[in-house]
Legacy VTK file of the C-alpha trace (Angstrom):
# vtk DataFile Version 3.0
C-alpha trace
ASCII
DATASET POLYDATA
POINTS 252 float
103.625 122.721 103.196
103.340 126.138 101.604
100.181 127.551 100.045
101.393 127.027 96.484
101.938 123.339 97.245
98.330 123.027 98.414
97.167 124.643 95.178
99.444 122.307 93.205
98.000 119.290 95.035
94.480 120.428 94.144
95.463 120.942 90.500
97.043 117.473 90.393
93.826 115.936 91.732
91.714 117.797 89.144
93.998 116.865 86.242
93.989 113.248 87.468
90.190 113.235 87.311
90.193 114.640 83.773
92.754 112.057 82.635
90.664 109.313 84.214
87.626 110.594 82.316
89.137 109.631 78.956
87.335 106.430 77.946
89.631 104.462 75.655
87.156 101.606 75.171
84.632 104.002 73.678
87.266 105.733 71.520
88.582 102.433 70.145
85.107 100.980 69.530
84.038 104.118 67.684
87.105 103.798 65.461
85.457 100.498 64.426
82.156 102.331 63.794
80.547 100.706 66.833
79.654 101.733 70.378
80.922 99.367 73.084
78.150 100.612 75.381
75.621 98.912 73.086
77.446 95.589 72.890
77.645 92.649 75.309
77.396 93.766 78.927
77.421 97.423 77.839
80.435 98.184 80.015
83.088 100.317 78.267
85.991 98.365 79.720
88.617 95.691 79.066
86.564 92.518 79.444
83.659 93.682 77.302
86.091 94.964 74.655
87.819 91.567 74.645
84.533 89.726 74.257
83.327 91.882 71.369
86.498 93.005 69.549
88.987 90.303 70.420
91.806 89.873 72.887
94.152 92.244 71.036
91.950 95.332 71.337
90.923 94.230 74.821
94.546 94.224 75.949
95.142 97.583 74.252
92.211 99.038 76.203
93.561 97.453 79.388
97.022 98.980 78.864
95.687 102.468 78.089
93.333 102.378 81.088
96.202 101.283 83.331
98.181 104.323 82.135
95.343 106.555 83.348
96.206 105.405 86.848
99.970 105.166 86.397
100.666 108.656 85.018
98.821 110.812 87.620
100.172 108.794 90.554
103.733 108.734 89.245
103.749 112.481 88.541
102.285 113.346 91.962
104.808 111.079 93.690
107.780 112.899 92.167
106.254 116.367 92.618
105.759 115.928 96.375
108.538 113.461 97.136
110.415 114.423 100.306
107.881 117.063 101.434
106.337 116.783 104.904
103.041 118.229 106.078
103.720 121.157 108.462
104.199 120.064 112.063
104.148 116.371 111.185
106.265 113.432 110.094
103.817 112.436 107.346
105.060 112.640 103.767
102.876 114.607 101.363
103.655 112.095 98.604
102.005 109.274 100.611
98.810 111.308 100.683
99.084 112.729 97.142
99.457 109.387 95.340
96.212 108.051 96.782
94.355 111.342 96.345
95.331 111.528 92.668
94.717 107.798 92.315
91.191 108.129 93.679
90.579 111.136 91.415
91.641 109.154 88.358
89.441 106.185 89.291
86.463 108.497 89.875
87.129 110.035 86.463
86.934 106.601 84.848
83.748 105.584 86.657
82.050 109.018 86.528
83.522 110.797 83.463
82.453 114.372 82.932
82.615 113.894 79.152
80.031 111.054 79.225
77.468 112.501 81.633
79.170 110.697 84.552
78.452 107.234 83.080
81.728 105.408 82.547
83.441 102.075 83.123
84.114 100.149 86.304
87.624 101.340 87.043
89.505 98.066 87.529
92.338 98.656 85.025
92.807 102.230 86.224
92.810 101.046 89.845
95.446 98.449 88.954
97.593 101.255 87.517
97.104 103.339 90.659
97.973 100.555 93.100
100.854 99.311 90.963
102.671 102.643 91.263
101.589 103.285 94.870
103.164 99.996 95.925
106.119 99.961 93.498
107.195 103.390 94.740
107.864 101.847 98.144
109.898 98.792 97.196
109.988 95.447 95.436
108.197 93.624 98.271
105.079 95.748 97.965
105.188 95.680 94.154
105.377 91.880 94.213
102.045 91.716 96.043
100.431 93.594 93.165
102.044 91.291 90.596
100.942 88.164 92.470
97.402 89.561 92.717
97.282 90.090 88.952
98.548 86.567 88.277
95.990 85.128 90.699
93.224 87.144 89.009
94.152 85.897 85.513
94.309 82.272 86.708
90.961 82.651 88.493
89.256 84.129 85.415
90.830 81.468 83.179
89.516 78.639 85.365
86.117 80.003 86.479
85.267 82.565 83.728
84.035 84.952 86.445
85.553 88.232 85.240
84.126 90.501 87.936
85.346 88.347 90.825
88.742 88.093 89.161
88.822 91.883 89.023
88.300 92.086 92.785
91.146 89.627 93.313
93.400 91.850 91.197
92.987 94.969 93.348
91.925 94.057 96.891
95.172 92.449 98.200
97.237 95.472 97.079
94.797 97.889 98.700
95.116 95.956 101.964
98.913 95.841 101.664
98.925 99.616 101.090
97.105 100.131 104.382
99.523 97.753 106.126
102.501 99.599 104.634
101.212 102.907 105.972
100.797 101.382 109.425
104.335 99.998 109.394
105.808 103.265 108.091
104.107 105.514 110.635
103.734 103.110 113.594
106.196 105.127 115.667
104.736 108.613 115.127
102.892 110.236 118.004
101.912 113.689 116.724
98.223 114.123 116.025
98.739 115.639 112.558
100.600 112.576 111.276
98.025 110.232 112.781
95.204 112.259 111.205
96.807 112.146 107.746
97.452 108.422 108.141
93.756 107.867 108.870
92.650 110.081 105.965
95.039 108.334 103.560
93.665 104.955 104.614
90.196 106.328 103.924
91.336 107.217 100.388
92.488 103.615 99.868
89.135 102.366 101.184
87.266 104.727 98.834
89.235 103.497 95.804
88.117 99.950 96.607
84.587 101.008 97.498
83.927 102.800 94.214
85.328 99.971 92.075
83.269 97.419 93.993
80.217 99.714 93.818
80.634 99.999 90.040
80.388 96.181 89.913
77.188 95.962 91.960
75.167 94.627 88.993
77.840 92.016 88.290
77.614 90.887 91.914
73.826 90.624 91.616
74.155 88.568 88.408
76.788 86.304 89.986
74.505 85.604 92.937
71.665 84.880 90.502
73.885 82.709 88.282
73.377 85.026 85.302
76.800 86.674 85.024
78.329 87.050 81.534
81.147 84.466 81.187
84.669 85.720 80.446
86.456 82.918 78.596
90.151 83.686 78.161
90.543 80.365 76.308
87.925 81.390 73.742
89.570 84.797 73.307
92.963 83.189 72.673
91.455 80.771 70.137
89.747 83.642 68.309
93.003 85.637 68.269
94.922 82.681 66.794
92.177 82.105 64.220
92.254 85.779 63.255
96.029 85.670 62.753
95.748 82.451 60.721
93.095 83.983 58.469
95.207 87.115 58.004
98.227 84.993 56.954
96.037 82.997 54.561
94.702 86.184 52.947
98.253 87.528 52.544
99.374 84.310 50.838
96.408 84.417 48.466
97.292 87.966 47.465
LINES 1 253
252 0 1 2 3 4 5 6 7 8 9 10 11 12 13 14 15 16 17 18 19 20 21 22 23 24 25 26 27 28 29 30 31 32 33 34 35 36 37 38 39 40 41 42 43 44 45 46 47 48 49 50 51 52 53 54 55 56 57 58 59 60 61 62 63 64 65 66 67 68 69 70 71 72 73 74 75 76 77 78 79 80 81 82 83 84 85 86 87 88 89 90 91 92 93 94 95 96 97 98 99 100 101 102 103 104 105 106 107 108 109 110 111 112 113 114 115 116 117 118 119 120 121 122 123 124 125 126 127 128 129 130 131 132 133 134 135 136 137 138 139 140 141 142 143 144 145 146 147 148 149 150 151 152 153 154 155 156 157 158 159 160 161 162 163 164 165 166 167 168 169 170 171 172 173 174 175 176 177 178 179 180 181 182 183 184 185 186 187 188 189 190 191 192 193 194 195 196 197 198 199 200 201 202 203 204 205 206 207 208 209 210 211 212 213 214 215 216 217 218 219 220 221 222 223 224 225 226 227 228 229 230 231 232 233 234 235 236 237 238 239 240 241 242 243 244 245 246 247 248 249 250 251
């Protein structure tokens, strides 16, 4: 890989961090003349937005935060697609997608614009892993989809949002590591093996930082004091809001 490619990889990682630093929950809540950091759990993320502003704005926040992971990873994948590290059989794109993914997640959790105090990174991590796995085939993408479905069902039944978040990302992170092993199982050169190890470390770090950002949630769950996340209640409130809006329109 030439010197300009190394510079480009560094720039991609930096831009990914800056994109990740955009906190949509805070932007949307301020458009309502409120600060999501002072409401509910205080976390500027999807679940707290849903609890305090309704399912509609919660889903909007979720979608925008997912894009913060999708865009950097997708761009880096196409920029470095087909390139190999010098003297190895390891594709630069396999390293770049996780490097930029980690950078975006770090931006969300430690945003430079908010004195390094941000959200917990789950939606952004979902976006990162969704593209990392989808780029390598339907089988790997299906694991991500099944994880998301399992997470929604778990939260719906138990109302434990934080644990549901872990279910959404952990299986895909594990499958990413397995995919790397399968892809490079036959390589023998030390450079490829080294990059395979480093890339697996990037996957581990993505999981570590999202779990670390939830450390207080874990403490509250163990103490039985975790904030409930009732999807049923959110749906009821959304339907009630729509019904009231229709009633007001008829009265006009």
